[in-house]
C-alpha positions as a Python dict, from the first residue, in 0.01 Angstrom:
ca = {
    (1, 'M'): (0, 0, 0),
    (2, 'E'): (-256, 217, -175),
    (3, 'I'): (-413, 511, 9),
    (4, 'N'): (-790, 549, -21),
    (5, 'D'): (-922, 873, -169),
    (6, 'I'): (-1165, 950, 113),
    (7, 'L'): (-1232, 1309, 6),
    (8, 'G'): (-1252, 1228, -366),
    (9, 'I'): (-987, 1483, -462),
    (10, 'K'): (-707, 1259, -586),
    (11, 'A'): (-779, 1321, -956),
    (12, 'E'): (-797, 1698, -907),
    (13, 'C'): (-469, 1702, -712),
    (14, 'E'): (-297, 1498, -982),
    (15, 'A'): (-430, 1732, -1252),
    (16, 'R'): (-308, 2037, -1059),
    (17, 'A'): (34, 1882, -1018),
    (18, 'E'): (65, 1814, -1393),
    (19, 'T'): (-56, 2164, -1484),
    (20, 'T'): (189, 2320, -1241),
    (21, 'K'): (479, 2112, -1375),
    (22, 'A'): (399, 2217, -1733),
    (23, 'A'): (372, 2585, -1640),
    (24, 'I'): (700, 2576, -1449),
    (25, 'K'): (879, 2406, -1735),
    (26, 'G'): (757, 2682, -1967),
    (27, 'V'): (905, 2969, -1767),
    (28, 'S'): (1195, 2804, -1586),
    (29, 'S'): (1456, 2853, -1859),
    (30, 'F'): (1346, 3214, -1904),
    (31, 'L'): (1361, 3280, -1531),
    (32, 'K'): (1691, 3095, -1493),
    (33, 'N'): (1855, 3324, -1747),
    (34, 'V'): (1694, 3648, -1635),
    (35, 'F'): (1657, 3608, -1260),
    (36, 'Q'): (1819, 3311, -1081),
    (37, 'P'): (1695, 3404, -727),
    (38, 'G'): (1339, 3400, -863),
    (39, 'L'): (1381, 3041, -978),
    (40, 'E'): (1492, 2944, -628),
    (41, 'E'): (1187, 3120, -480),
    (42, 'L'): (961, 2926, -719),
    (43, 'G'): (1112, 2607, -580),
    (44, 'Y'): (1015, 2705, -227),
    (45, 'I'): (664, 2798, -333),
    (46, 'I'): (611, 2469, -514),
    (47, 'K'): (683, 2278, -193),
    (48, 'D'): (403, 2455, -10),
    (49, 'E'): (64, 2350, -151),
    (50, 'I'): (-114, 2630, 35),
    (51, 'R'): (65, 2875, -193),
    (52, 'Y'): (-63, 2711, -514),
    (53, 'W'): (-280, 3011, -604),
    (54, 'R'): (13, 3247, -553),
    (55, 'L'): (236, 3030, -767),
    (56, 'N'): (-14, 3039, -1053),
    (57, 'N'): (-26, 3419, -1029),
    (58, 'I'): (355, 3440, -1044),
    (59, 'L'): (368, 3207, -1343),
    (60, 'S'): (101, 3409, -1520),
    (61, 'M'): (296, 3732, -1462),
    (62, 'L'): (622, 3574, -1580),
    (63, 'N'): (459, 3452, -1902),
    (64, 'L'): (326, 3802, -1963),
    (65, 'A'): (666, 3957, -1884),
    (66, 'Q'): (844, 3719, -2119),
    (67, 'G'): (607, 3827, -2397),
    (68, 'K'): (691, 4194, -2331),
    (69, 'M'): (1066, 4145, -2367),
    (70, 'K'): (1253, 4129, -2697),
    (71, 'F'): (1569, 3925, -2720),
    (72, 'D'): (1857, 3921, -2968),
    (73, 'G'): (1833, 3572, -3114),
    (74, 'K'): (1808, 3315, -2838),
    (75, 'E'): (2040, 3493, -2596),
    (76, 'I'): (1896, 3679, -2297),
    (77, 'N'): (2122, 3971, -2207),
    (78, 'L'): (1915, 4126, -1927),
    (79, 'T'): (1892, 4059, -1553),
    (80, 'A'): (1651, 4178, -1286),
    (81, 'N'): (1778, 4327, -960),
    (82, 'A'): (1718, 4064, -688),
    (83, 'R'): (1547, 4306, -450),
    (84, 'V'): (1315, 4441, -716),
    (85, 'G'): (1247, 4104, -878),
    (86, 'L'): (1157, 3930, -554),
    (87, 'S'): (934, 4222, -451),
    (88, 'I'): (753, 4205, -784),
    (89, 'M'): (705, 3829, -754),
    (90, 'E'): (571, 3868, -402),
    (91, 'G'): (335, 4150, -502),
    (92, 'C'): (199, 3984, -814),
    (93, 'S'): (145, 3656, -630),
    (94, 'E'): (-140, 3818, -438),
    (95, 'V'): (-327, 3932, -751),
    (96, 'D'): (-515, 3735, -1015),
    (97, 'N'): (-676, 4035, -1188),
    (98, 'E'): (-570, 4055, -1556),
    (99, 'E'): (-507, 4431, -1562),
    (100, 'L'): (-296, 4421, -1248),
    (101, 'Q'): (-108, 4112, -1366),
    (102, 'D'): (-25, 4297, -1688),
    (103, 'L'): (108, 4594, -1491),
    (104, 'W'): (322, 4363, -1275),
    (105, 'A'): (456, 4195, -1590),
    (106, 'G'): (545, 4531, -1744),
    (107, 'L'): (719, 4634, -1423),
    (108, 'F'): (919, 4309, -1417),
    (109, 'A'): (1020, 4345, -1782),
    (110, 'S'): (1120, 4709, -1736),
    (111, 'S'): (1324, 4616, -1427),
    (112, 'C'): (1562, 4398, -1627),
    (113, 'T'): (1889, 4573, -1716),
    (114, 'Q'): (2230, 4481, -1857),
    (115, 'D'): (2400, 4468, -1517),
    (116, 'G'): (2098, 4380, -1297),
    (117, 'K'): (2189, 4644, -1040),
    (118, 'D'): (1918, 4903, -1104),
    (119, 'D'): (1670, 4914, -815),
    (120, 'S'): (1495, 5234, -922),
    (121, 'N'): (1163, 5051, -978),
    (122, 'M'): (1116, 4982, -606),
    (123, 'N'): (892, 5290, -580),
    (124, 'F'): (667, 5148, -849),
    (125, 'V'): (648, 4813, -666),
    (126, 'D'): (508, 4993, -363),
    (127, 'L'): (259, 5192, -574),
    (128, 'L'): (141, 4885, -765),
    (129, 'R'): (92, 4685, -444),
    (130, 'R'): (-159, 4946, -326),
    (131, 'M'): (-341, 4975, -660),
    (132, 'S'): (-691, 4835, -695),
    (133, 'S'): (-820, 4660, -1006),
    (134, 'V'): (-1043, 4961, -1082),
    (135, 'E'): (-744, 5195, -1066),
    (136, 'A'): (-554, 4962, -1300),
    (137, 'K'): (-841, 4978, -1551),
    (138, 'I'): (-844, 5358, -1531),
    (139, 'I'): (-468, 5376, -1593),
    (140, 'D'): (-495, 5129, -1881),
    (141, 'Y'): (-778, 5329, -2039),
    (142, 'A'): (-594, 5658, -1997),
    (143, 'C'): (-273, 5519, -2150),
    (144, 'R'): (-453, 5369, -2447),
    (145, 'N'): (-666, 5675, -2520),
    (146, 'C'): (-435, 5962, -2429),
    (147, 'K'): (-309, 6177, -2718),
}
């Protein structure tokens, strides 16, 4: 039995589903190697369509973070602390601003260590959560132009 598309959104929903699947496939192997609890959290978010916007923000941050990390060959030898990683994913999920997303990605990348036990970046998670997009632009400008 076929369901009628009363609201006319079937095509858009199907397109969103395909885009989300492709984005998840792109970062899932990276996240699986670096931060297994984060992959599980992504699974929960995918099930809840209301959190679609947040999921896209997390995927954007993870793509940026992956680009900031250098790996020896194809082997990933770093792991993020679960507490820090989940806090970063939660914080970045609420932000779609490019400057803030870049800061979240840098924080995630710098939180990955050999043993995955370092939680010293928790203070920066709290600071970044309170930062506005204007403050992020000011910090970016100062870092790029400071001698």
